[in-house]
VODOGU-307523 format. One line per 8 residues: for each residue x, y, z of C-alpha. Coordinates in nm, 2 decimals. Layout:
# residues N
X/Y/Z  ...
END
This chain:
# residues 449
-4.02/-4.57/0.30  -3.93/-4.78/0.60  -4.12/-5.10/0.61  -4.40/-5.06/0.85  -4.46/-5.31/1.15  -4.75/-5.56/1.06  -4.97/-5.59/1.39  -5.20/-5.83/1.22
-4.99/-6.13/1.30  -4.77/-6.27/1.55  -4.79/-6.31/1.93  -5.01/-6.04/2.09  -4.83/-6.03/2.43  -4.48/-6.00/2.23  -4.63/-5.72/2.02  -4.76/-5.54/2.32
-4.42/-5.57/2.47  -4.24/-5.47/2.16  -4.46/-5.17/2.11  -4.51/-5.06/2.46  -4.14/-5.12/2.57  -4.03/-4.81/2.40  -4.36/-4.62/2.48  -4.31/-4.71/2.85
-3.95/-4.60/2.86  -4.06/-4.27/2.69  -4.31/-4.23/2.95  -4.06/-4.31/3.22  -3.85/-4.03/3.08  -4.16/-3.81/3.08  -4.21/-3.89/3.43  -3.85/-3.82/3.52
-3.89/-3.50/3.32  -4.15/-3.38/3.56  -4.01/-3.52/3.87  -3.67/-3.33/3.80  -3.87/-3.04/3.77  -4.04/-3.07/4.10  -3.74/-3.19/4.27  -3.53/-2.88/4.19
-3.81/-2.65/4.25  -3.89/-2.82/4.57  -3.55/-2.69/4.71  -3.72/-2.33/4.69  -4.01/-2.43/4.93  -4.37/-2.51/4.93  -4.48/-2.18/4.75  -4.27/-2.28/4.45
-4.41/-2.64/4.47  -4.77/-2.51/4.47  -4.69/-2.26/4.18  -4.56/-2.54/3.94  -4.85/-2.77/4.05  -5.13/-2.53/3.98  -4.95/-2.43/3.65  -4.93/-2.82/3.56
-5.30/-2.84/3.57  -5.32/-2.66/3.24  -5.09/-2.96/3.10  -5.41/-3.19/3.08  -5.58/-2.91/2.87  -5.30/-2.92/2.63  -5.30/-3.31/2.64  -5.67/-3.30/2.57
-5.60/-3.09/2.26  -5.32/-3.32/2.14  -5.53/-3.63/2.20  -5.82/-3.49/1.99  -5.57/-3.46/1.70  -5.33/-3.75/1.78  -5.59/-4.03/1.87  -5.78/-3.94/1.55
-5.46/-3.96/1.34  -5.33/-4.27/1.50  -5.66/-4.46/1.46  -5.70/-4.36/1.09  -5.32/-4.44/1.02  -5.33/-4.77/1.19  -5.65/-4.87/1.00  -5.48/-4.75/0.67
-5.17/-4.96/0.75  -5.39/-5.27/0.81  -5.54/-5.22/0.49  -5.18/-5.15/0.35  -5.30/-4.82/0.19  -4.99/-4.62/0.26  -5.08/-4.32/0.04  -5.39/-4.27/0.24
-5.19/-4.30/0.55  -4.96/-4.01/0.43  -5.25/-3.80/0.36  -5.38/-3.83/0.72  -5.02/-3.79/0.87  -5.00/-3.47/0.70  -5.34/-3.31/0.80  -5.26/-3.42/1.15
-4.95/-3.21/1.13  -5.12/-2.92/0.98  -5.41/-2.93/1.24  -5.16/-2.96/1.53  -4.97/-2.66/1.42  -5.28/-2.44/1.39  -5.41/-2.57/1.73  -5.06/-2.54/1.90
-5.03/-2.16/1.81  -5.40/-2.09/1.94  -5.32/-2.28/2.28  -5.00/-2.08/2.34  -5.16/-1.74/2.27  -5.46/-1.81/2.50  -5.22/-1.94/2.78  -5.01/-1.62/2.76
-5.33/-1.41/2.80  -5.46/-1.59/3.11  -5.14/-1.65/3.32  -5.24/-1.43/3.61  -5.61/-1.49/3.64  -5.56/-1.86/3.59  -5.30/-1.88/3.90  -5.50/-1.66/4.12
-5.82/-1.83/4.06  -5.68/-2.19/4.15  -5.54/-2.07/4.49  -5.22/-1.89/4.41  -5.14/-1.63/4.68  -4.85/-1.44/4.77  -4.51/-1.58/4.64  -4.70/-1.88/4.51
-4.90/-1.64/4.29  -4.61/-1.44/4.17  -4.40/-1.75/4.10  -4.69/-1.93/3.93  -4.73/-1.65/3.69  -4.35/-1.65/3.60  -4.37/-2.02/3.54  -4.69/-2.01/3.34
-4.59/-1.75/3.11  -4.30/-1.95/2.98  -4.50/-2.27/3.02  -4.76/-2.12/2.79  -4.52/-2.11/2.49  -4.46/-2.49/2.56  -4.81/-2.56/2.48  -4.73/-2.53/2.10
-4.44/-2.76/2.12  -4.58/-3.04/2.35  -4.89/-3.06/2.14  -4.69/-3.10/1.81  -4.45/-3.36/1.98  -4.75/-3.56/2.11  -4.93/-3.56/1.78  -4.62/-3.68/1.58
-4.56/-3.94/1.87  -4.91/-4.07/1.82  -4.89/-4.09/1.46  -4.57/-4.29/1.47  -4.76/-4.54/1.70  -5.01/-4.57/1.45  -4.76/-4.68/1.20  -4.60/-4.93/1.44
-4.29/-4.72/1.53  -4.26/-4.65/1.89  -3.88/-4.66/1.91  -3.82/-4.33/1.74  -4.04/-4.14/1.98  -3.85/-4.32/2.28  -3.50/-4.20/2.17  -3.62/-3.84/2.11
-3.78/-3.84/2.46  -3.45/-3.96/2.61  -3.25/-3.70/2.48  -3.52/-3.44/2.57  -3.53/-3.55/2.93  -3.15/-3.56/2.96  -3.12/-3.21/2.83  -3.39/-3.10/3.07
-3.21/-3.26/3.37  -2.89/-3.07/3.28  -3.06/-2.73/3.22  -3.30/-2.74/3.55  -3.03/-2.67/3.80  -2.83/-2.45/3.58  -3.12/-2.22/3.52  -3.33/-2.24/3.85
-3.00/-2.17/4.06  -2.80/-1.96/3.82  -2.50/-2.21/3.81  -2.20/-2.18/3.57  -2.25/-1.80/3.53  -2.60/-1.85/3.39  -2.88/-1.64/3.52  -3.08/-1.73/3.83
-3.42/-1.76/3.71  -3.59/-1.94/4.00  -3.91/-2.12/3.91  -3.92/-1.97/3.57  -3.58/-2.14/3.51  -3.76/-2.48/3.52  -4.01/-2.38/3.25  -3.71/-2.25/3.01
-3.53/-2.56/3.05  -3.82/-2.77/2.96  -3.90/-2.53/2.67  -3.55/-2.56/2.54  -3.54/-2.93/2.53  -3.89/-2.93/2.35  -3.76/-2.71/2.08  -3.46/-2.94/2.00
-3.69/-3.25/2.01  -3.91/-3.09/1.73  -3.60/-3.00/1.54  -3.50/-3.36/1.53  -3.85/-3.47/1.41  -3.86/-3.20/1.14  -3.54/-3.35/1.01  -3.66/-3.72/1.02
-4.01/-3.62/0.87  -3.91/-3.37/0.60  -3.54/-3.44/0.52  -3.52/-3.83/0.56  -3.89/-3.89/0.48  -3.91/-4.16/0.75  -4.20/-4.41/0.72  -4.40/-4.20/0.49
-4.35/-3.93/0.23  -4.54/-3.61/0.26  -4.62/-3.46/-0.07  -4.85/-3.20/-0.22  -4.95/-2.86/-0.09  -5.01/-2.77/0.27  -5.38/-2.70/0.29  -5.65/-2.85/0.51
-5.85/-3.17/0.38  -6.18/-3.12/0.53  -6.29/-3.47/0.46  -6.00/-3.64/0.64  -6.01/-3.37/0.93  -6.38/-3.45/0.99  -6.30/-3.83/1.02  -6.02/-3.75/1.25
-6.20/-3.51/1.48  -6.52/-3.76/1.49  -6.26/-4.01/1.67  -6.05/-3.76/1.83  -6.29/-3.52/1.99  -6.44/-3.76/2.25  -6.10/-3.91/2.33  -5.96/-3.54/2.38
-6.26/-3.42/2.59  -6.22/-3.71/2.80  -5.87/-3.56/2.88  -6.04/-3.22/2.92  -6.25/-3.36/3.19  -5.95/-3.52/3.37  -5.82/-3.16/3.39  -6.15/-3.03/3.48
-6.17/-3.30/3.76  -5.81/-3.17/3.89  -5.91/-2.80/3.88  -6.23/-2.88/4.08  -6.00/-3.07/4.33  -5.77/-2.78/4.35  -6.05/-2.54/4.42  -6.20/-2.75/4.70
-5.85/-2.82/4.86  -5.72/-2.46/4.83  -5.91/-2.40/5.18  -5.65/-2.62/5.34  -5.37/-2.40/5.24  -5.07/-2.39/5.04  -4.92/-2.70/5.19  -5.24/-2.90/5.08
-5.22/-2.77/4.72  -4.84/-2.88/4.71  -4.90/-3.22/4.84  -5.15/-3.27/4.54  -4.89/-3.18/4.30  -4.65/-3.41/4.45  -4.87/-3.70/4.50  -5.02/-3.68/4.16
-4.70/-3.69/3.98  -4.61/-3.98/4.18  -4.93/-4.16/4.07  -4.85/-4.08/3.72  -4.52/-4.26/3.75  -4.73/-4.58/3.77  -4.99/-4.45/3.52  -4.73/-4.41/3.25
-4.64/-4.77/3.18  -5.01/-4.85/3.14  -5.04/-4.56/2.90  -4.77/-4.73/2.72  -4.95/-5.07/2.72  -5.28/-4.91/2.63  -5.13/-4.70/2.36  -4.99/-5.02/2.20
-5.32/-5.18/2.24  -5.50/-4.91/2.04  -5.25/-4.94/1.76  -5.30/-5.31/1.74  -5.67/-5.31/1.77  -5.67/-5.04/1.48  -5.47/-5.24/1.25  -5.66/-5.56/1.31
-5.99/-5.39/1.28  -5.89/-5.26/0.95  -5.78/-5.63/0.87  -6.12/-5.76/0.97  -5.96/-6.00/1.25  -6.19/-5.98/1.55  -6.01/-6.27/1.74  -5.70/-6.07/1.77
-5.89/-5.76/1.88  -6.04/-5.99/2.16  -5.69/-6.12/2.26  -5.53/-5.77/2.27  -5.79/-5.67/2.51  -5.74/-5.96/2.75  -5.38/-5.94/2.74  -5.35/-5.56/2.78
-5.59/-5.52/3.06  -5.39/-5.82/3.24  -5.06/-5.65/3.21  -5.23/-5.30/3.31  -5.39/-5.44/3.62  -5.06/-5.61/3.74  -4.86/-5.27/3.71  -5.14/-5.09/3.89
-5.15/-5.33/4.19  -4.78/-5.33/4.22  -4.80/-4.95/4.23  -5.07/-4.95/4.50  -4.85/-5.19/4.72  -4.55/-4.96/4.68  -4.75/-4.64/4.77  -4.89/-4.81/5.09
-4.55/-4.92/5.22  -4.34/-4.62/5.14  -4.58/-4.32/5.12  -4.39/-4.09/5.39  -4.05/-4.17/5.20  -4.19/-4.09/4.85  -4.37/-3.76/4.95  -4.04/-3.67/5.15
-3.81/-3.68/4.84  -3.98/-3.36/4.72  -4.05/-3.17/5.03  -3.93/-3.17/5.41  -4.24/-2.96/5.52  -4.44/-3.15/5.77  -4.77/-3.02/5.65  -4.70/-3.13/5.30
-4.61/-3.45/5.40  -4.91/-3.51/5.62  -5.15/-3.42/5.34  -4.94/-3.60/5.08  -4.95/-3.94/5.27  -5.34/-3.90/5.30  -5.36/-3.83/4.93  -5.13/-4.11/4.81
-5.25/-4.39/5.04  -5.64/-4.33/4.95  -5.59/-4.24/4.57  -5.36/-4.54/4.51  -5.64/-4.77/4.61  -5.82/-4.66/4.27  -5.51/-4.77/4.05  -5.70/-5.07/3.92
-6.00/-4.86/3.85  -5.77/-4.61/3.63  -5.60/-4.91/3.45  -5.92/-5.08/3.37  -6.06/-4.76/3.22  -5.75/-4.69/3.02  -5.73/-5.04/2.88  -6.11/-5.04/2.78
-6.09/-4.70/2.63  -5.79/-4.79/2.43  -5.99/-5.06/2.25  -6.26/-4.80/2.18  -6.00/-4.58/2.03  -5.85/-4.84/1.81  -6.21/-4.92/1.68  -6.27/-4.55/1.60
-6.56/-4.55/1.87  -6.44/-4.30/2.14  -6.76/-4.15/2.28  -6.86/-4.41/2.52  -6.54/-4.32/2.72  -6.65/-3.96/2.71  -6.99/-4.02/2.83  -6.86/-4.21/3.14
-6.60/-3.95/3.22  -6.87/-3.68/3.20  -7.09/-3.89/3.43  -6.79/-3.93/3.66  -6.71/-3.55/3.67  -7.07/-3.44/3.72  -7.12/-3.68/4.02  -6.76/-3.59/4.16
-6.86/-3.21/4.14  -7.20/-3.27/4.28  -7.06/-3.46/4.59  -6.74/-3.29/4.66  -6.91/-2.94/4.68  -7.17/-3.06/4.92  -7.11/-3.37/5.15  -6.78/-3.24/5.30
-6.91/-2.91/5.40  -7.26/-3.04/5.50  -7.12/-3.30/5.73  -6.79/-3.14/5.82  -6.56/-3.41/5.67  -6.19/-3.34/5.63  -5.98/-3.34/5.33  -5.98/-3.73/5.33
-6.35/-3.73/5.20  -6.24/-3.53/4.89  -6.02/-3.86/4.78  -6.30/-4.11/4.89  -6.54/-3.93/4.69  -6.30/-3.91/4.40  -6.23/-4.29/4.44  -6.60/-4.39/4.44
-6.69/-4.19/4.13  -6.39/-4.35/3.95  -6.52/-4.71/4.02  -6.87/-4.60/3.87  -6.68/-4.48/3.57  -6.51/-4.80/3.53  -6.83/-5.01/3.55  -6.98/-4.81/3.28
-6.70/-4.83/3.04  -6.65/-5.20/3.08  -7.02/-5.28/3.03  -7.05/-5.07/2.73  -6.73/-5.22/2.57  -6.89/-5.57/2.62  -7.19/-5.46/2.44  -7.01/-5.29/2.16
-6.75/-5.60/2.10  -7.06/-5.82/2.05  -7.15/-5.58/1.75  -6.80/-5.58/1.61  -6.78/-5.96/1.63  -7.11/-5.98/1.42  -7.01/-5.73/1.17  -6.66/-5.89/1.09
-6.80/-6.24/1.07
END
């Protein structure tokens, strides 16, 4: 077994950078992964962008499922590593893999069965409907692979290894970049698959990535040796889901928030829907480094909680929040200076550009809100207490839905009001999470003394 990374000692900022660096690069690759799809599909017009954007919302549903399994596994593995109990960590790792396989199969089957009604319900019409169905059918198969890959990466983070997932993500992204134009436009004698080609390119790269992980896990036995029969251990599953379900449901709520948004904005036409797809992926490009930092925070907090070291938990929160806020502020400045240029990279349609600039300049003002919520939630994840973030997200969604379905229509407000409402409810969510964490850390400090 490769020697695990001990997160219970050493400089917190250096550990955050050491862990989050590979994660950030992996996230950069993932963002590039999404941007490449959008760039090449954008050459086919707004209908193609809308088709891929609507389909992409389901990605959050899959991420929600992967977080349920991955966050639970990561937290338990990190705690076991903090206690130096590697046998227990191996058991948790195996149960996470079994659960990911079962849930991944179910997710793909459901996705295949709802392709057309899903695209139709969320605003797909004409070509955007047909292309959306073509993309979503292949995209649904990817649910299985994306879920398993994310769960494995989360477990690796709990062990203190973020470099291996980074390397695998790099090769996956490079392969996707190569295959996208070949399959979308039918180059080098390959079939011209259009929008569907983007989904096939992504699926192919995911299959190869999972094959690499399978070699590392089962042939080389990297980090932990998986032994014994492949059957569910309900005791471990119960502990993992108790941590993972609230975290995963938080991502489901993010998906629900986006679906509500698409439903409301669909009245403004295909160009407005396409602008959200572009604008949100640009925002994601700034969120990704913060996701990397907060993932590292959760692992450090988990190991130090297992070791009973409260001071390092507190220092991790302070350092992680500072870094996250700095990244988010830089992103906001960038989006305010170059909104037209950034949207224009992916579409030259004047209406898409108009709606995209409105979206990007308003929503980027909430970057610090989002970064703070991520940082605070990661500490809760490391402590194995994920329901506070869930409750805050539930309130955010309920408030957003209540306001966005009433106020714009009642007062005749334009599309800008949707983004201002979303910004306001995110600020309320941030205040709730921050207050709750301050209270809970006081209890943890008393318990560990």
